N, C-alpha and C positions, 0 to 999 in steps of 0.2 A: 671609559667609559660609554663612551658613542656607540662603538663599533661592538663591542661584547659587554659581557657580566663582568663586571669587577667585584671581589668576591664582599671585599671590604663596604666599599662605598652602595651598595646594592641592599647591604644588609644583608649578605646574607650569610657570611659568619664575621665573628669579631676579632679584634687585636690576636687576643689573648687563642683564639681557639686556631687559629688560619698559626703561629707563632709554632705553638703543641703539636702541628701536623707538621709540620716543615721541618720540623727537629725531627720528629717520630722519622720521615722519611728521608734525614740526611744520614740517620743511623743507622736503617735498613740498610744504604748506596755504601757507606761507610764501612759496614761488614761482611756484602757481597764483596766491594771492590777491595778489604782486607782478604780476602780467601781467595777470588783467584789470583792475586798477589804473588800469596803464596806457595800456590799452585803450580804457578805457570811462568811467573818473575817475572822479567823489563818488562814483557808483551802486555801483560796487564798494566802495567804500572803505565807504558807512554800511551795506552787508549785508554785510559781512566784521567791523564791529563790532559788530554786532548778532547775529553768530552766535557769536563769541567769547565776546563778555561774555554770551550766555544759557550758552554751554558752561560757563562758570566759575561762572557767578552761582545755577546748578544746584543746585550741592552743594556750593559753595565759598563765603569769606566769611563778614563776621559774622552774615546772615540768610541763607540758601542757600535760594531759590525751596523746593525739595521740604519746607524743613523750615515757609515759613509757610502751603501752600497754593496755590502759584502752579505748583509743577513740572508738573501736569498740563496747563496753557492753556499755560505754555513751549513742551510736548513737540507741542501744536497750534501751534505761533505757525512751531516749528523747519523739524517735516515739513512743513508745509502750507506757508503761503507763502512765509515765506525760503527752505525750499532747494528747492521747486519753481521760486514765484513768479521766486526770483530766480536760481535755475538758468535760465531761458527766459531773465532780463532777460541775465543774462551775453552769453547766448546769442547774442541777436535784438539785443542794444545801446540794449532798451528794456521797460519794464514795461507789462503789459498786465491790461487786469482782466477780461479771461475767463481766461486761468489762474493768476488769483490767487482764481479761482473756484470752478475744476475741482482750485487747488489742496485744498480745503477736505475734501472727502468723505477725502483720503488721512491729511489730517492727524489725525481728530476719528477716522481706527481707530487709528492709531498712541495717539493719549489715549486709547482702551477699553483698550486692552494695558495700560499702563501703572496705570488709573486700576484695571482688575482684580487688579494684582499689588500696587497698596497697599491694599485691600480686605483681600485673605490675608496680607498682612503688619502690620495693623490693630495688634494687639496686641504683636508687636514694636520695631513705629514708636511709639506709646504710652507705651510703656515707657523707651523714651529720649528723651522728648520732643522726636520729630520731629513736627511737624502736619504728614503730607501733607491733602491735600482731604478724604480719606476719616476722618482722624482730628480733623478739626476739625466736618463736617457731621455725622460718625455712619454704621453699614452700611447703615442702610436707605435712605437719602437718597444715598448715594454707590451703591448699586447701580441705584438708579431713576435717577441720572443719567448713569450709563452704557447701560445699556437706551435713554434720550433721545438718548446720541449713536449708540447703532451705529444707531437709526432715521432722527434726524436723517444719517447717511452717505448713505441713499437719497434719503428728502426734498432735501437739497439737488440731486442729480444730476438726481431727475428736474425741480424748477425749473428749473436753468438748461437741459437740455434744450427744457421748453415758451418759455422766453424763445428761445431761439436761439442758445443761449452755447457748448452741446455740441453736435457730433451725436448722432443715435437712437442713433448706434452704441454709446457709451455707456449703454443701457441693457440692456448684458449684464452688469452685475453683478446682473442677479435671478438668475444662477447660482447668485449665494453666499449668496440668500434662505435656503434651507433651514438653513444654518451661524449667519445672523443670526436667525431661530428658535431653535435650539437655543441663541445665546448668553442671548438674553433670554429662554427658559424658566430656565435654569441663575444667572440671576441676579437672576430672581425668586426666590427662594427662600434661605435661608439655607446658610451650608457643612457638610454634613456633618460629625458628631464624627470621625469616620475616611474615609479615602478607599476608593470601592469596591476590593471586590477585581480585581488587575489594572490598579491606573488609575497610570496612569506620570505622574512632574512633583510628588508631594506634598510642600508642601502648597501650590502653588500651583494653584486651584479655578478659580477668577473669570477669572486671569490667561490660563491654558491657550485656554478657551476662546475669550476674545475675540482671540487667536492667531491660532488655528487660522479662526476667520473672517475675520478681516485679510486673511489670508495669501490666499484664495483670494478675494476683493472686489479683493484690489490688481490679481491677476494681471491679471483679469477688467476690474476698470478703466485700466489698462494697453492691453489688449485694442483696447477699445473705442476711446480716446482715437485709439490706434496706426489703427484704421478709419478712424474718422472723416478724420483725416490723408492715407491716402491717399486716399479717397473724394476729398474737397475739399483737396484741397495746396494749394490757396493762402489757406486761413481759418485 
């Protein structure tokens, strides 16, 4: 309620509307899952079970992943290999090492967004015994880890290109490098006590700069992958 809009507490939705919406989404999800299990067999079933399990375990159950320092890594897995690699597998009918490798930079990007948010709300979480990764390792270490994750996004793209697993078109992500530099600089310093004049989104500070970076990185990365697919349609 402090860091984002809660659908019920804010009055945006009532309980019945939310329940109907969730039921419809669940029905659509089950329908899609059933189709791919029928078409792809055990592979689709494994991916579906993994996705649903991580969805529920992130903040539910006796020991939610978020509360034991594993939420950030769960997001990396979900938004990288599981969603992108798994999505490709459902379309093509087989897993691809190249796609799994290509999924890592985007998964890392989403992880940096969540890590930034968890750094921003460390005091809030620690006071409620929510042991996110930043709470467990401390703010300074968490900021350093997030800097490493931002840098790894570009390093992985470069390495995968060098080894021929991606076309050089993926290098277009350098367009997002200025935002990466801004994110690294901001995470290299403690958060100010008060927001700068005109700043929108406080108390989210590291979260916002990582979000803005990943938005640019994501679009350019997708554009590079699409260009590579058009240039080499058989690869």
